[in-house]
Residue frames as a rotation matrix with the C-alpha (Angstrom) as fourth column:
MET 1
0.147 0.785 -0.602 65.92
-0.690 -0.355 -0.631 188.56
-0.709 0.508 0.489 26.49
ILE 2
-0.426 -0.175 0.888 65.09
0.418 0.832 0.365 185.97
-0.802 0.527 -0.281 23.85
VAL 3
0.027 0.426 -0.904 64.51
-0.736 -0.604 -0.306 187.00
-0.677 0.674 0.297 20.22
ASP 4
-0.919 -0.234 0.317 63.29
0.012 0.788 0.616 184.33
-0.394 0.570 -0.721 17.81
ASP 5
-0.469 0.780 -0.413 60.48
-0.881 -0.382 0.279 184.14
0.059 0.495 0.867 15.27
GLU 6
-0.330 0.331 -0.884 59.79
-0.125 0.913 0.389 180.47
0.936 0.239 -0.259 16.08
PRO 7
0.416 0.586 0.696 57.42
-0.763 -0.191 0.618 179.91
0.495 -0.788 0.367 19.07
LEU 8
0.903 -0.090 -0.420 58.93
0.224 0.933 0.282 176.48
0.367 -0.348 0.863 19.79
ALA 9
-0.064 -0.997 0.031 62.44
0.601 -0.063 -0.797 177.95
0.797 -0.032 0.603 20.02
LEU 10
-0.243 0.060 0.968 61.18
-0.525 -0.847 -0.079 180.67
0.816 -0.528 0.238 22.37
ASN 11
0.747 0.629 0.215 59.47
-0.538 0.382 0.752 178.08
0.390 -0.677 0.624 24.57
ILE 12
0.634 -0.574 -0.518 62.58
0.551 0.805 -0.218 175.88
0.542 -0.147 0.827 24.78
LEU 13
-0.399 -0.856 0.329 64.89
0.364 -0.477 -0.800 178.71
0.842 -0.200 0.502 25.80
GLU 14
-0.003 0.477 0.879 62.35
-0.718 -0.612 0.330 180.09
0.696 -0.630 0.344 28.27
GLY 15
0.900 0.351 -0.257 62.13
-0.129 0.779 0.613 176.63
0.416 -0.519 0.747 29.82
TYR 16
0.196 -0.917 -0.348 65.91
0.725 0.374 -0.578 176.44
0.660 -0.139 0.738 30.19
ILE 17
-0.453 -0.355 0.818 66.05
-0.139 -0.878 -0.458 179.90
0.881 -0.321 0.348 31.77
LYS 18
0.441 0.728 0.525 63.41
-0.684 -0.106 0.722 178.92
0.581 -0.677 0.451 34.33
GLN 19
0.824 -0.151 -0.547 65.56
0.330 0.912 0.245 175.95
0.461 -0.382 0.801 35.39
LEU 20
-0.223 -0.972 -0.081 68.53
0.756 -0.120 -0.644 178.17
0.616 -0.204 0.761 36.29
PRO 21
0.415 0.529 -0.741 68.01
0.904 -0.330 0.270 180.16
-0.102 -0.782 -0.615 39.50
HIS 22
-0.220 -0.599 -0.770 70.45
0.484 -0.752 0.447 182.92
-0.847 -0.275 0.455 38.54
LEU 23
-0.951 -0.003 0.310 68.71
0.286 -0.396 0.873 183.81
0.120 0.918 0.378 35.28
GLU 24
-0.231 0.915 -0.330 65.57
0.324 -0.247 -0.913 185.88
-0.917 -0.318 -0.240 34.92
LEU 25
-0.381 0.163 0.910 63.69
0.924 0.049 0.378 186.30
0.017 0.985 -0.169 31.65
ALA 26
-0.718 0.066 -0.693 63.30
0.111 -0.972 -0.207 190.01
-0.687 -0.225 0.691 30.92
ALA 27
0.169 0.775 -0.609 61.35
-0.716 -0.328 -0.617 189.59
-0.678 0.540 0.499 27.66
ARG 28
-0.444 -0.232 0.866 60.68
0.452 0.776 0.440 187.25
-0.774 0.587 -0.239 24.75
CYS 29
0.025 0.370 -0.929 60.22
-0.585 -0.748 -0.314 188.73
-0.810 0.551 0.198 21.28
SER 30
0.167 0.089 0.982 59.14
0.609 0.774 -0.174 187.11
-0.775 0.627 0.075 18.04
ASN 31
0.836 0.125 0.534 59.71
0.504 -0.558 -0.659 190.34
0.215 0.821 -0.530 16.11
PRO 32
-0.104 -0.983 -0.150 63.26
0.986 -0.082 -0.146 191.78
0.131 -0.163 0.978 15.85
LEU 33
-0.357 0.024 0.934 61.91
0.201 -0.974 0.101 195.35
0.912 0.224 0.343 15.55
GLU 34
0.755 0.643 0.131 60.04
-0.065 -0.124 0.990 194.89
0.652 -0.756 -0.052 18.81
ALA 35
0.555 -0.626 -0.549 63.28
0.831 0.451 0.325 193.72
0.044 -0.636 0.770 20.42
ILE 36
-0.440 -0.731 0.522 65.13
0.701 -0.643 -0.309 196.87
0.561 0.230 0.795 19.30
SER 37
0.067 0.570 0.819 62.41
-0.186 -0.799 0.571 199.04
0.980 -0.191 0.053 20.82
LEU 38
0.912 0.323 -0.252 62.43
0.144 0.322 0.936 197.13
0.383 -0.890 0.247 24.12
LEU 39
0.227 -0.916 -0.331 66.22
0.950 0.282 -0.130 197.20
0.212 -0.285 0.935 24.42
LYS 40
-0.329 -0.320 0.888 66.14
0.265 -0.934 -0.238 201.00
0.906 0.157 0.392 24.38
SER 41
0.154 0.503 0.850 64.00
-0.687 -0.564 0.459 201.09
0.710 -0.655 0.259 27.51
ARG 42
0.877 0.198 0.438 64.86
-0.456 0.632 0.627 197.78
-0.153 -0.750 0.644 29.14
PRO 43
0.011 -0.953 -0.303 68.60
-0.931 0.102 -0.352 196.99
0.366 0.286 -0.886 29.27
VAL 44
0.968 0.243 0.064 69.45
-0.250 0.915 0.317 193.28
0.019 -0.323 0.946 29.60
ASP 45
0.240 -0.922 0.305 72.63
-0.607 0.102 0.788 191.38
-0.758 -0.374 -0.535 30.46
ILE 46
-0.761 -0.449 0.468 72.32
0.011 0.713 0.701 188.57
-0.648 0.539 -0.538 27.90
LEU 47
0.116 0.763 -0.635 70.49
-0.851 -0.254 -0.460 188.54
-0.512 0.594 0.620 24.58
PHE 48
-0.437 -0.128 0.890 69.66
0.232 0.940 0.249 185.13
-0.869 0.315 -0.382 23.06
LEU 49
0.035 0.336 -0.941 69.34
-0.652 -0.706 -0.276 186.06
-0.758 0.623 0.194 19.40
ASP 50
0.363 0.169 0.916 68.17
0.533 0.769 -0.353 184.01
-0.764 0.617 0.188 16.43
ILE 51
-0.664 -0.676 -0.319 69.76
0.085 -0.492 0.866 184.85
-0.743 0.548 0.385 13.07
ASN 52
-0.925 0.312 0.219 67.29
0.250 0.063 0.966 183.92
0.287 0.948 -0.136 10.34
MET 53
-0.311 0.858 -0.408 64.21
0.609 -0.149 -0.779 186.08
-0.729 -0.491 -0.477 10.93
PRO 54
0.139 0.431 0.892 61.91
0.961 -0.275 -0.017 188.01
0.238 0.859 -0.452 8.60
VAL 55
0.944 0.259 0.204 62.24
0.251 -0.966 0.061 191.79
0.212 -0.006 -0.977 8.09
LEU 56
0.423 -0.833 0.356 65.57
-0.804 -0.527 -0.276 191.99
0.418 -0.170 -0.893 9.95
ASN 57
0.514 -0.254 -0.819 67.97
0.255 0.957 -0.137 189.13
0.819 -0.138 0.557 10.65
GLY 58
0.862 -0.081 -0.500 69.76
0.504 0.040 0.863 188.74
-0.050 -0.996 0.075 13.96
LEU 59
-0.136 -0.991 -0.016 73.18
0.970 -0.137 0.203 189.91
-0.203 0.012 0.979 12.76
SER 60
-0.348 0.092 0.933 71.68
0.471 -0.843 0.259 193.08
0.811 0.530 0.250 11.31
LEU 61
0.760 0.648 0.054 69.83
0.225 -0.340 0.913 193.67
0.610 -0.682 -0.404 14.56
LEU 62
0.551 -0.627 -0.550 73.05
0.781 0.156 0.605 193.27
-0.294 -0.763 0.576 16.51
LYS 63
-0.447 -0.772 0.451 74.93
0.885 -0.456 0.097 195.68
0.130 0.442 0.887 14.23
SER 64
0.030 0.560 0.828 72.18
0.364 -0.778 0.513 198.29
0.931 0.286 -0.227 14.71
LEU 65
0.833 0.325 -0.449 72.65
0.506 -0.117 0.855 198.44
0.225 -0.938 -0.262 18.50
ALA 66
0.500 -0.655 0.567 74.92
-0.402 -0.755 -0.518 201.21
0.767 0.031 -0.641 19.78
ASN 67
-0.445 -0.599 0.666 75.57
-0.879 0.150 -0.453 199.48
0.172 -0.787 -0.593 23.12
PRO 68
0.252 0.607 -0.754 74.54
-0.475 0.756 0.450 195.84
0.843 0.245 0.479 22.73
PRO 69
0.579 -0.056 0.814 74.38
-0.747 0.365 0.556 193.44
-0.328 -0.929 0.169 25.67
ARG 70
-0.650 -0.723 0.236 76.39
-0.578 0.671 0.464 190.23
-0.493 0.165 -0.854 25.60
VAL 71
0.262 0.771 -0.581 74.90
-0.960 0.145 -0.241 188.14
-0.102 0.621 0.777 22.80
ILE 72
-0.589 -0.286 0.756 74.47
-0.179 0.958 0.223 184.39
-0.788 -0.004 -0.615 22.45
LEU 73
-0.388 0.423 -0.819 73.41
-0.921 -0.156 0.356 183.54
0.023 0.893 0.450 18.90
THR 74
-0.307 0.391 0.868 70.91
-0.124 0.888 -0.443 180.72
-0.944 -0.243 -0.224 18.37
THR 75
0.066 0.261 -0.963 70.58
-0.962 -0.241 -0.131 179.31
-0.266 0.935 0.235 14.87
ALA 76
0.724 0.219 0.654 70.13
-0.073 0.967 -0.244 176.15
-0.686 0.129 0.717 12.83
TYR 77
0.911 -0.363 0.193 72.94
0.235 0.076 -0.969 177.15
0.337 0.929 0.155 10.46
ARG 78
0.381 -0.870 -0.313 76.73
0.748 0.091 0.658 177.08
-0.544 -0.485 0.685 10.83
ASP 79
0.273 -0.327 0.905 77.26
0.890 -0.272 -0.367 179.48
0.366 0.905 0.217 7.92
TYR 80
0.689 0.109 0.716 77.27
0.021 -0.991 0.130 182.60
0.724 -0.075 -0.686 10.08
ALA 81
0.766 -0.353 -0.538 79.82
0.638 0.313 0.704 181.40
-0.080 -0.882 0.465 12.68
LEU 82
-0.230 -0.958 0.170 82.82
0.969 -0.241 -0.048 183.24
0.087 0.154 0.984 11.23
GLU 83
-0.237 0.214 0.948 80.95
0.244 -0.931 0.271 186.53
0.940 0.296 0.169 10.81
SER 84
0.778 0.626 -0.057 79.58
0.189 -0.146 0.971 186.27
0.599 -0.766 -0.232 14.35
TYR 85
0.314 -0.737 -0.599 83.09
0.944 0.173 0.283 186.15
-0.105 -0.654 0.750 15.86
ASP 86
-0.575 -0.514 0.637 83.81
0.630 -0.775 -0.056 189.54
0.522 0.369 0.769 14.28
LEU 87
0.098 0.713 0.694 80.84
-0.159 -0.677 0.718 190.88
0.982 -0.181 0.047 16.25
ASN 88
-0.765 -0.563 0.313 82.31
-0.388 0.015 -0.921 189.60
0.514 -0.826 -0.230 19.53
VAL 89
0.378 0.926 -0.009 79.38
-0.602 0.253 0.757 187.40
0.703 -0.281 0.653 20.45
LEU 90
0.051 -0.302 0.952 79.58
-0.966 0.228 0.124 185.39
-0.255 -0.926 -0.280 23.65
ASP 91
-0.606 -0.202 0.769 78.67
-0.094 0.979 0.184 182.05
-0.790 0.039 -0.612 22.06
TYR 92
-0.417 0.399 -0.816 77.09
-0.901 -0.065 0.429 180.45
0.118 0.915 0.386 18.98
LEU 93
-0.488 0.320 0.812 74.47
-0.328 0.795 -0.510 177.79
-0.809 -0.515 -0.283 19.73
LEU 94
-0.813 0.192 -0.549 73.33
-0.495 0.267 0.827 175.43
0.305 0.944 -0.122 17.00
LYS 95
0.042 0.916 0.399 69.73
-0.927 0.185 -0.327 174.21
-0.373 -0.356 0.857 17.12
PRO 96
0.642 0.764 -0.058 68.49
0.116 -0.022 0.993 171.91
0.758 -0.644 -0.102 18.49
ILE 97
-0.219 -0.728 0.650 70.02
-0.553 -0.456 -0.697 173.31
0.804 -0.512 -0.302 21.68
SER 98
0.111 0.192 -0.975 70.46
0.576 0.787 0.220 170.96
0.810 -0.586 -0.023 24.63
LEU 99
0.966 0.243 0.087 70.26
0.054 -0.519 0.853 172.13
0.253 -0.820 -0.514 28.24
GLU 100
0.504 -0.845 -0.180 73.89
0.695 0.273 0.665 171.11
-0.513 -0.460 0.725 28.77
ARG 101
-0.284 -0.622 0.730 75.11
0.930 -0.365 0.050 173.23
0.235 0.693 0.682 25.85
PHE 102
0.487 0.556 0.674 72.89
0.311 -0.831 0.461 176.12
0.816 -0.015 -0.578 26.99
ILE 103
0.950 -0.145 -0.276 74.54
0.254 -0.154 0.955 176.03
-0.181 -0.977 -0.109 30.44
VAL 104
0.041 -0.985 0.168 78.01
0.945 0.093 0.314 176.06
-0.325 0.146 0.934 28.87
ALA 105
-0.145 -0.033 0.989 77.08
0.669 -0.739 0.074 179.25
0.729 0.673 0.129 27.01
VAL 106
0.800 0.511 0.314 75.66
0.103 -0.633 0.768 180.91
0.591 -0.582 -0.559 30.13
ASN 107
0.716 -0.586 -0.380 78.80
0.583 0.203 0.786 180.04
-0.384 -0.784 0.488 32.09
LYS 108
-0.184 -0.783 0.595 80.80
0.947 -0.304 -0.107 182.10
0.265 0.543 0.797 29.60
TYR 109
0.204 0.324 0.924 78.96
0.109 -0.945 0.307 185.15
0.973 0.038 -0.228 30.89
LEU 110
0.977 0.212 0.040 79.10
-0.023 -0.083 0.996 184.44
0.214 -0.974 -0.077 34.61
PRO 111
0.302 -0.923 0.240 82.48
-0.912 -0.353 -0.208 185.21
0.276 -0.156 -0.948 36.23
ILE 112
-0.007 -0.384 -0.923 84.66
-0.218 0.902 -0.373 182.11
0.976 0.198 -0.090 36.51
ASN 113
-0.827 -0.415 -0.379 85.07
0.260 0.314 -0.913 182.46
0.498 -0.854 -0.152 40.28
SER 114
-0.479 0.714 0.510 81.54
-0.761 -0.628 0.163 183.63
0.437 -0.310 0.845 40.95
ALA 115
-0.831 0.278 0.482 79.40
-0.191 0.671 -0.717 181.74
-0.523 -0.688 -0.504 43.43
GLU 116
0.162 0.959 -0.232 76.62
-0.577 -0.099 -0.810 182.14
-0.800 0.265 0.538 40.88
ARG 117
-0.554 -0.404 -0.728 78.40
-0.831 0.316 0.458 180.01
0.045 0.858 -0.511 38.28
VAL 118
0.522 0.852 -0.024 75.97
-0.853 0.523 0.004 177.28
0.016 0.019 1.000 37.25
MET 119
-0.637 -0.719 0.280 77.24
-0.734 0.676 0.066 173.89
-0.236 -0.163 -0.958 38.41
THR 120
0.576 0.759 -0.302 75.91
-0.815 0.558 -0.153 170.75
0.052 0.335 0.941 36.77
PRO 121
0.704 -0.344 0.621 77.07
0.074 0.905 0.418 167.13
-0.706 -0.248 0.663 36.66
GLU 122
0.765 -0.417 0.491 78.82
0.589 0.147 -0.794 168.04
0.259 0.897 0.358 33.38
SER 123
0.452 -0.615 0.646 80.80
-0.288 -0.786 -0.546 170.87
0.844 0.061 -0.533 34.97
ALA 124
0.537 -0.217 0.815 81.41
-0.838 -0.021 0.546 169.17
-0.101 -0.976 -0.193 38.32
LEU 125
0.393 -0.345 0.852 82.52
-0.056 0.916 0.397 165.78
-0.918 -0.204 0.341 37.05
PRO 126
-0.158 -0.533 -0.831 85.06
-0.838 -0.373 0.399 165.95
-0.522 0.759 -0.388 34.19
ASP 127
-0.883 -0.243 0.401 84.58
-0.060 0.907 0.417 162.25
-0.465 0.345 -0.816 33.33
ASP 128
-0.149 0.929 0.340 80.93
0.700 0.341 -0.627 162.91
-0.699 0.144 -0.701 32.44
ARG 129
0.103 0.181 -0.978 81.46
-0.346 -0.915 -0.206 165.95
-0.933 0.359 -0.031 30.22
PHE 130
-0.180 -0.090 0.979 80.88
0.762 0.617 0.197 165.52
-0.623 0.781 -0.043 26.51
ILE 131
-0.344 0.072 -0.936 80.57
-0.491 -0.863 0.115 167.39
-0.800 0.499 0.332 23.24
TYR 132
0.499 0.552 0.668 78.67
0.359 0.570 -0.739 166.69
-0.789 0.608 0.086 20.02
PHE 133
-0.572 -0.648 -0.504 80.47
-0.324 -0.386 0.864 166.72
-0.754 0.657 0.010 16.68
LYS 134
0.592 0.780 -0.200 78.65
-0.467 0.130 -0.875 166.67
-0.657 0.612 0.441 13.36
ALA 135
-0.602 -0.756 -0.257 80.02
-0.698 0.342 0.629 163.92
-0.388 0.558 -0.734 11.10
ASP 136
-0.979 0.200 0.036 78.49
0.188 0.821 0.539 161.55
0.078 0.534 -0.842 8.54
LYS 137
-0.480 0.831 0.279 75.24
-0.198 -0.413 0.889 163.58
0.854 0.372 0.363 8.56
LYS 138
0.573 0.652 -0.496 74.62
0.419 0.288 0.861 162.99
0.705 -0.701 -0.108 12.27
MET 139
0.364 -0.408 0.837 75.65
-0.752 -0.659 0.006 164.39
0.549 -0.632 -0.547 15.65
ILE 140
0.303 -0.378 -0.875 78.18
0.326 0.903 -0.278 162.14
0.895 -0.201 0.397 17.38
LYS 141
0.902 0.072 0.427 78.59
-0.366 -0.399 0.841 162.30
0.231 -0.914 -0.333 21.16
ILE 142
0.173 -0.915 -0.364 82.22
0.331 0.402 -0.854 162.24
0.928 0.027 0.372 22.34
PHE 143
0.899 0.047 -0.436 83.22
0.439 -0.137 0.888 162.24
-0.018 -0.989 -0.144 26.01
LEU 144
0.758 -0.630 0.166 86.00
-0.576 -0.768 -0.281 164.74
0.305 0.117 -0.945 26.73
LYS 145
0.378 -0.636 0.673 87.96
-0.600 0.386 0.701 162.10
-0.705 -0.669 -0.236 28.64
ASP 146
0.516 -0.117 0.849 88.25
0.462 0.872 -0.160 160.06
-0.722 0.474 0.504 25.40
ILE 147
0.978 -0.163 0.127 89.73
0.022 -0.530 -0.847 162.85
0.206 0.832 -0.515 23.24
LEU 148
0.356 -0.929 -0.105 93.49
0.875 0.291 0.388 162.51
-0.329 -0.230 0.916 22.73
TRP 149
-0.605 -0.492 -0.626 94.06
0.252 -0.864 0.436 165.50
-0.755 0.106 0.647 20.48
ILE 150
0.627 0.773 0.096 92.41
0.443 -0.253 -0.860 167.70
-0.641 0.582 -0.501 17.85
GLU 151
-0.516 -0.842 0.158 94.10
0.549 -0.184 0.815 168.60
-0.657 0.507 0.557 14.57
SER 152
0.201 0.562 -0.802 93.15
-0.265 -0.758 -0.597 171.52
-0.943 0.332 -0.004 12.32
LEU 153
-0.441 -0.231 0.867 92.54
0.757 0.424 0.498 170.85
-0.483 0.876 -0.012 8.63
LYS 154
-0.912 0.100 0.399 91.77
0.136 -0.841 0.524 174.44
0.388 0.532 0.753 7.57
ASP 155
-0.384 0.841 0.381 87.97
-0.809 -0.505 0.300 174.72
0.445 -0.193 0.875 7.89
TYR 156
0.625 0.529 -0.574 87.73
-0.211 0.822 0.529 171.20
0.751 -0.210 0.626 9.30
VAL 157
-0.086 -0.692 0.716 89.17
-0.996 0.040 -0.081 169.49
0.028 -0.721 -0.693 12.35
LYS 158
0.066 0.014 -0.998 90.14
-0.163 0.987 0.003 165.90
0.984 0.163 0.067 12.97
VAL 159
0.320 0.128 0.939 89.25
-0.938 -0.093 0.333 164.65
0.130 -0.987 0.091 16.43
ILE 160
-0.272 -0.509 -0.817 91.42
-0.291 0.852 -0.435 161.76
0.917 0.119 -0.379 17.60
THR 161
0.478 0.469 0.742 89.90
-0.860 0.078 0.504 159.66
0.179 -0.880 0.441 20.39
ARG 162
-0.131 -0.529 0.839 90.93
-0.708 0.642 0.294 156.45
-0.694 -0.555 -0.458 22.12
ASP 163
-0.296 0.092 0.951 89.25
0.252 0.968 -0.015 154.29
-0.921 0.235 -0.309 19.50
ARG 164
0.292 0.428 0.856 88.38
0.930 0.083 -0.359 156.37
-0.225 0.900 -0.373 16.41
GLN 165
-0.835 -0.475 -0.278 88.87
0.364 -0.856 0.368 159.52
-0.412 0.206 0.887 14.34
ILE 166
0.296 0.947 0.121 86.16
0.842 -0.199 -0.502 161.99
-0.451 0.251 -0.856 13.41
ILE 167
-0.852 -0.470 0.230 86.41
0.522 -0.731 0.439 164.75
-0.038 0.494 0.869 10.80
THR 168
0.179 0.950 -0.255 83.96
0.930 -0.248 -0.271 167.59
-0.321 -0.189 -0.928 11.32
TYR 169
-0.024 -0.105 0.994 83.34
0.617 -0.784 -0.068 171.03
0.786 0.612 0.084 9.81
GLU 170
0.894 0.225 -0.387 84.59
0.447 -0.482 0.753 173.27
-0.018 -0.847 -0.532 12.58
ARG 171
0.423 -0.784 0.455 87.36
-0.191 -0.568 -0.801 175.78
0.886 0.252 -0.389 13.28
ILE 172
-0.045 -0.522 -0.852 90.00
0.733 0.563 -0.383 174.88
0.679 -0.641 0.357 15.85
SER 173
-0.865 -0.277 0.418 89.82
-0.011 -0.823 -0.567 178.38
0.501 -0.495 0.709 17.38
TYR 174
0.031 0.954 0.299 86.12
-0.711 -0.190 0.677 177.82
0.702 -0.233 0.673 18.16
LEU 175
0.596 0.158 -0.787 86.89
0.250 0.895 0.369 174.51
0.763 -0.416 0.494 19.87
GLU 176
-0.510 -0.840 -0.183 89.71
0.512 -0.126 -0.850 176.10
0.691 -0.527 0.495 21.83
GLU 177
-0.659 0.346 0.668 87.18
-0.586 -0.793 -0.167 178.49
0.472 -0.501 0.725 23.39
LYS 178
0.322 0.934 -0.155 84.64
-0.679 0.342 0.649 175.74
0.659 -0.104 0.745 23.93
LEU 179
0.362 -0.252 -0.898 86.89
0.381 0.919 -0.105 173.14
0.851 -0.304 0.428 25.59
PRO 180
0.998 0.053 -0.036 87.77
0.052 -0.357 0.933 173.53
0.037 -0.933 -0.359 29.31
ASP 181
0.486 -0.865 0.127 91.24
-0.656 -0.457 -0.600 175.00
0.577 0.209 -0.790 29.90
GLU 182
0.140 -0.453 0.880 92.00
-0.908 0.295 0.297 172.60
-0.394 -0.841 -0.370 32.73
LEU 183
0.491 0.128 0.862 91.63
0.006 0.989 -0.151 169.60
-0.871 0.079 0.484 30.41
PHE 184
0.617 -0.196 0.762 92.99
0.783 0.253 -0.568 170.82
-0.081 0.947 0.310 27.06
ILE 185
0.213 -0.637 -0.741 95.92
0.085 -0.743 0.664 172.93
-0.973 -0.205 -0.104 25.87
ARG 186
0.999 0.044 0.017 96.64
0.025 -0.189 -0.982 174.56
-0.040 0.981 -0.190 22.51
ILE 187
0.358 -0.932 0.052 100.24
0.341 0.183 0.922 173.65
-0.869 -0.312 0.384 21.59
HIS 188
-0.808 -0.536 0.244 100.30
0.369 -0.137 0.919 174.73
-0.460 0.833 0.309 17.95
ARG 189
-0.565 0.640 -0.521 98.07
-0.738 -0.674 -0.029 176.58
-0.370 0.368 0.853 15.50
SER 190
-0.235 0.447 -0.863 97.05
-0.708 0.529 0.467 173.12
0.666 0.721 0.192 14.25
PHE 191
-0.310 0.033 -0.950 96.87
0.321 0.944 -0.072 171.12
0.895 -0.327 -0.303 17.49
ILE 192
0.097 0.324 0.941 94.95
-0.920 -0.330 0.209 171.02
0.378 -0.887 0.266 20.76
VAL 193
-0.432 -0.305 -0.849 95.89
-0.053 0.948 -0.314 168.15
0.900 -0.091 -0.426 23.09
ALA 194
0.754 0.656 -0.037 94.32
-0.088 0.157 0.984 166.59
0.652 -0.738 0.176 26.18
VAL 195
0.136 -0.759 0.637 96.57
-0.895 -0.369 -0.249 167.32
0.424 -0.536 -0.730 29.15
ASN 196
0.401 0.085 0.912 95.82
-0.721 0.644 0.257 163.99
-0.565 -0.761 0.319 30.85
HIS 197
0.933 -0.015 0.360 97.00
0.206 0.842 -0.499 162.07
-0.296 0.539 0.789 27.78
ILE 198
0.607 -0.794 -0.030 100.38
-0.594 -0.427 -0.682 163.79
0.529 0.432 -0.731 27.47
GLN 199
0.884 -0.304 -0.355 102.97
0.413 0.863 0.290 161.11
0.218 -0.403 0.889 28.24
SER 200
0.025 -0.901 -0.432 106.03
0.804 -0.239 0.545 163.36
-0.594 -0.361 0.719 27.95
PHE 201
0.949 0.226 0.221 107.18
0.315 -0.727 -0.611 166.66
0.023 0.649 -0.760 26.47
SER 202
-0.087 -0.995 -0.042 110.34
0.944 -0.096 0.315 168.35
-0.317 -0.012 0.948 25.30
ALA 203
-0.483 -0.165 -0.860 111.27
0.066 -0.986 0.152 171.75
-0.873 0.017 0.488 23.89
ALA 204
-0.844 0.046 -0.535 109.85
-0.526 -0.267 0.807 170.77
-0.106 0.963 0.249 20.51
PHE 205
-0.446 0.661 -0.604 107.19
-0.216 0.576 0.789 168.08
0.869 0.482 -0.114 21.01
VAL 206
-0.219 0.408 0.886 104.57
-0.905 0.255 -0.341 166.63
-0.365 -0.877 0.313 23.30
GLN 207
-0.888 -0.095 -0.450 103.99
-0.275 0.894 0.355 162.90
0.368 0.439 -0.820 23.15
VAL 208
-0.177 0.911 0.372 100.40
-0.884 0.019 -0.467 161.70
-0.433 -0.412 0.802 23.18
ASN 209
0.694 0.508 0.510 99.55
-0.306 0.850 -0.429 158.03
-0.651 0.142 0.746 22.80
ASP 210
0.098 -0.819 0.566 103.04
0.527 0.525 0.668 157.35
-0.844 0.233 0.483 21.36
THR 211
0.399 0.043 0.916 102.60
0.872 -0.326 -0.364 160.12
0.284 0.944 -0.167 18.77
GLU 212
-0.458 -0.620 -0.638 104.85
0.730 -0.671 0.127 163.20
-0.507 -0.407 0.760 18.78
LEU 213
0.547 0.676 0.493 102.99
0.821 -0.547 -0.161 166.46
0.161 0.493 -0.855 18.14
PRO 214
-0.370 -0.831 0.415 104.92
0.731 -0.536 -0.422 169.70
0.573 0.148 0.806 17.49
ILE 215
0.229 0.330 -0.916 104.90
0.794 -0.608 -0.020 172.67
-0.563 -0.722 -0.401 19.86
GLY 216
0.540 0.042 0.841 104.51
0.685 -0.603 -0.410 175.91
0.489 0.797 -0.354 17.90
ARG 217
-0.513 -0.855 0.080 107.02
0.676 -0.460 -0.576 178.68
0.529 -0.241 0.813 18.55
LEU 218
-0.474 0.382 0.793 104.32
-0.356 -0.907 0.224 181.17
0.805 -0.176 0.566 19.52
TYR 219
0.607 0.794 -0.028 102.74
-0.362 0.308 0.879 178.70
0.707 -0.524 0.475 21.96
LYS 220
-0.012 -0.711 -0.703 105.92
0.311 0.665 -0.679 177.39
0.950 -0.227 0.213 23.60
ASN 221
-0.818 -0.382 0.429 106.07
-0.234 -0.461 -0.856 179.64
0.525 -0.801 0.287 26.67
GLU 222
-0.094 0.878 0.469 102.41
-0.983 -0.156 0.094 179.14
0.155 -0.453 0.878 27.56
VAL 223
0.567 0.245 -0.786 102.63
-0.278 0.956 0.098 175.37
0.776 0.163 0.610 26.99
PHE 224
-0.358 -0.794 -0.492 105.62
0.315 0.393 -0.864 175.07
0.879 -0.464 0.110 29.33
ARG 225
-0.743 0.114 0.660 103.94
-0.580 -0.602 -0.549 177.28
0.334 -0.791 0.513 31.93
GLN 226
0.264 0.957 0.122 100.77
-0.927 0.217 0.307 175.21
0.267 -0.195 0.944 31.93
LEU 227
0.546 -0.067 -0.835 102.44
-0.046 0.993 -0.110 171.81
0.836 0.098 0.539 31.88
ASN 228
-0.537 -0.821 -0.195 104.88
0.216 0.090 -0.972 172.74
0.816 -0.564 0.129 34.62
SER 229
-0.630 0.368 0.684 102.02
-0.741 -0.548 -0.388 173.95
0.232 -0.751 0.618 36.79
VAL 230
0.365 0.777 -0.513 100.11
-0.542 0.625 0.562 170.67
0.757 0.073 0.649 36.54
SER 231
-0.165 -0.408 0.898 100.35
-0.979 0.178 -0.099 168.93
-0.119 -0.895 -0.429 39.89
């Protein structure tokens, strides 16, 4: 089910759903009160929910549901990201939403080993996968293969790539969920590193691009397990 008061947003998401054979559109609602009524009689697996709507916003709608489906929030604003995590949403999509980012969100619902998992060039070929970061008042496309490590700066993160650094308003915990586990590893509350760029590691550090990054005490066992399992 899609809930959004903007016809264009409804049309875009409906178009994306039609392109994926394992999704079926149960309903599209421009009125949040209509959505509440329909959900009582028509259970759905995934609810694509806008936040800023008249009468009742998306977060209030979600809080009103006794047994909500898995929810993917769709919004033009980052301000609600932290509150949305407390509501255990599946993903948080910022408008304008690309098909690639839409598929990433849907894949969080489908079981990892399911034959129904949506495969795209971005998910099949690691070298082609990318992510957009907002910096300098624009969205900057960064290929995952170029990221060396990510450093937390409280409510911001610094993304270190092969040839530049980008500072963007984002939380490292959100990026940890968003980045593929087979390519990235959280080694510290302040650092995520690209596994392929780790040159060496010890009990206290990993070395990436001649820079030593600390391994946090709480992360040490998992870091060693993952790095020792890399073939």
